[in-house]
C-alpha positions in Angstrom: 0.0 0.0 0.0 1.3 3.5 -0.8 0.2 6.5 1.1 1.4 10.1 0.5 1.3 11.2 4.1 3.9 14.0 4.2 3.6 15.1 7.8 4.1 11.6 9.2 6.8 10.6 6.8 8.7 13.8 7.4 8.8 13.2 11.1 9.8 9.5 10.8 12.5 10.4 8.3 13.9 13.1 10.5 14.1 10.3 13.2 16.0 8.1 10.7 18.4 10.8 9.6 20.6 10.1 12.7 23.5 12.5 12.3 24.5 16.0 11.1 22.2 15.3 8.2 19.2 15.3 10.5 19.3 19.1 10.8 19.6 19.5 7.0 16.7 17.1 6.5 14.5 18.9 9.0 14.8 22.0 6.8 14.1 19.9 3.7 11.0 18.4 5.3 9.3 21.8 4.9 10.5 22.3 1.3 7.8 20.4 -0.4 9.9 17.4 -1.4 7.9 14.4 -2.5 7.2 12.0 0.4 5.9 8.5 0.4 5.1 5.5 2.7 5.1 1.9 1.5 4.1 -1.1 3.7 2.1 -4.3 3.6 -0.5 -2.8 5.9 -1.2 0.8 7.0 -3.8 1.8 9.7 -4.8 5.3 10.6 -6.9 6.2 13.6 -8.2 9.7 13.1 -9.5 10.1 16.6 -6.1 9.3 18.2 -3.9 10.6 15.4 -2.0 7.3 15.4 -0.7 5.9 12.1 0.7 2.3 12.2 2.5 0.6 9.3 3.4 -3.1 9.4 5.9 -5.3 7.4 8.3 -4.1 4.7 8.0 -0.5 5.7 9.8 2.0 3.5 9.6 5.7 4.0 11.1 8.2 1.6 11.5 12.0 1.4 13.9 13.5 -1.1 17.2 11.6 -0.8 16.4 10.2 2.7 15.3 6.5 3.1 14.2 4.7 6.2 13.3 1.0 6.2 12.0 -1.3 8.9 9.3 -3.9 9.8 7.1 -1.8 12.1 6.5 1.9 12.4 4.1 4.2 14.3 3.6 7.9 14.6 1.3 10.0 16.8 0.4 13.2 14.9 -0.8 14.8 18.2 2.2 14.2 20.4 4.7 14.0 17.4 6.2 10.8 19.0 7.1 7.9 16.7 9.2 4.8 16.2 10.6 2.4 13.6 11.4 -1.2 14.6 12.9 -4.3 13.1 16.1 -4.3 11.2 16.0 -0.5 10.8 18.2 1.0 8.1 18.3 4.8 7.7 20.3 6.5 4.9 20.8 10.1 3.9 23.7 11.2 1.7 26.9 9.9 3.3 25.2 9.0 6.6 24.0 5.4 7.3 22.5 4.0 10.5 21.4 0.5 11.4 19.7 -0.6 14.7 16.8 -2.7 16.1 14.6 0.3 17.1 14.7 4.0 16.5 12.4 6.3 18.6 11.6 10.0 18.7 9.9 11.6 21.7 9.0 14.7 19.6 11.3 16.9 21.8 14.4 17.0 19.5 15.6 13.7 21.1 16.0 10.4 19.4 17.1 7.0 20.7 18.5 4.1 18.8 18.7 0.7 20.5 19.9 -2.8 19.7 23.3 -3.2 17.9 23.5 0.4 16.8 26.0 1.2 14.1 26.3 4.6 12.4 28.8 5.9 9.8 29.4 9.3 8.2 32.5 10.0 6.1 35.5 8.9 8.2 33.5 8.8 11.5 31.7 5.8 13.0 30.0 5.0 16.2 28.4 1.9 17.7 26.8 0.8 21.0 23.8 -1.0 22.5 22.0 2.3 23.0 22.7 5.8 21.5 20.7 8.9 22.4 20.9 11.7 19.8 20.1 15.5 20.1 20.4 17.1 16.6 20.0 20.6 17.9 23.0 20.4 20.2 25.8 20.1 17.7 24.7 16.6 16.9 25.3 15.4 20.5 25.6 11.6 21.0 25.3 9.9 24.4 26.1 6.2 25.0 25.4 5.7 28.7 26.1 2.0 28.5 29.4 2.5 26.7 30.3 2.3 23.1 32.9 2.9 20.4 33.7 6.0 18.3 36.3 6.0 15.5 37.7 8.5 13.1 40.9 8.9 11.1 43.0 9.1 14.3 41.8 5.8 15.7 39.2 4.0 17.9 37.9 5.4 21.2 36.1 3.2 23.7 34.8 3.8 27.2 32.2 2.5 29.7 30.3 5.8 29.0 30.8 7.8 25.9 29.4 11.2 24.8 30.4 13.4 21.9 29.5 16.2 19.5 29.9 15.0 15.9 30.0 18.6 14.5 32.9 19.5 16.7 34.7 16.1 16.5 34.8 16.2 20.3 34.3 13.1 22.5 34.5 12.3 26.3 34.9 8.8 27.7 34.4 7.9 31.3 35.4 4.5 32.8 38.2 2.4 31.3 38.7 5.0 28.5 41.0 3.8 25.8 42.2 5.2 22.5 44.0 3.1 19.9 45.6 4.9 17.0 47.2 2.5 14.5 48.2 5.4 12.2 50.2 7.0 15.0 51.3 3.6 16.5 50.0 4.8 19.9 47.6 3.9 22.7 46.3 6.2 25.4 44.2 5.2 28.4 42.8 6.5 31.7 39.8 6.7 34.0 38.5 9.6 31.8 39.5 10.8 28.4 38.7 14.0 26.5 39.4 14.0 22.7 39.1 17.1 20.6 40.4 17.2 17.0 43.6 15.2 17.6 44.3 16.3 21.2 43.7 13.7 23.9 43.7 14.5 27.6 43.6 11.4 29.8 43.1 11.8 33.6 43.1 9.3 36.5 45.6 6.4 36.2 46.5 7.8 32.8 49.0 6.1 30.5 50.3 6.4 27.0 52.4 4.0 24.8 54.1 4.6 21.5 56.3 1.9 20.1 58.4 0.9 23.1 57.9 4.1 25.1 55.5 4.2 28.0 54.4 7.1 30.2 52.1 7.2 33.3 50.7 10.1 35.2 47.6 11.4 36.9 47.1 13.6 33.8 48.5 13.1 30.3 48.0 15.3 27.2 48.8 13.6 23.9 48.8 15.5 20.6 48.3 13.3 17.5 50.0 15.4 14.8 49.8 14.9 11.0 53.3 13.5 10.7 52.2 10.3 12.4 53.9 11.1 15.8 52.3 11.2 19.2 53.7 14.0 21.4 53.1 13.4 25.1 53.0 16.0 27.8 
C-alpha cells in the first residue's frame, strides 16, 4: 500500500536521519519534497492521530530513506518509532539498529546493535541517544565505540559532539591509533580534534615508550607522531 502522508513521513524520516544530516533534513522536510510511505498494511486512527505501518515499511522523502518492519507515529504528540532491522540512509550517513524512537522533543534514541557511519566517522553501541539541535550530540550511557581517522575510542560511558569532533569517555577510556602507532588510556579521556587529555591512572604508549601520570596530554600530529606531555 502506498500513502502520500507527508507530515508523518517527514517526522519519521527526521528520526531516521541520525547525524548531522538530520538538521539539514529537518529544513528539507518543509520544502515540499515528495514523500511516500510503503508497507504491507497501514492503519490510521483519526480520533487518536496514530498511524501504524506493518511489514516491509519503506519511507522516503527526497534523498532520505528509512526501512524497517514496524512503524508508528502519533500526529498529536509527534512521537514515533521504527522497529525491526532498521536502516536509515541520507547522503553519506548510514544508521542501522533494532529500534529508532523519537519523543518529539528533539531527542532520538537508537537501541539494539546500533551502528552509524558518516565519512571517516563511525559509532556503535547498544543504545545511542541523539540530540540534533545540540551540535549533533551523542550519548552512550552503557558504553560504546567512536572512531575516526585518528583511531578508535572506547569507554564505559561515551558522549560526543559530531559537528565538533569532540568526545568524552568515562570509565576504562581507551584510544588506539594505528596510524600513530600509539595507545592512550585512563579513567577519563577527552578527545578534541587530535588532542587527547587522559586523567586518572592515565598512561600512553608509542612503540616501546610508556608514560604514566595522573594527567597526560597527547597531541596526535599529522606527521604520524604522538607528542606526550
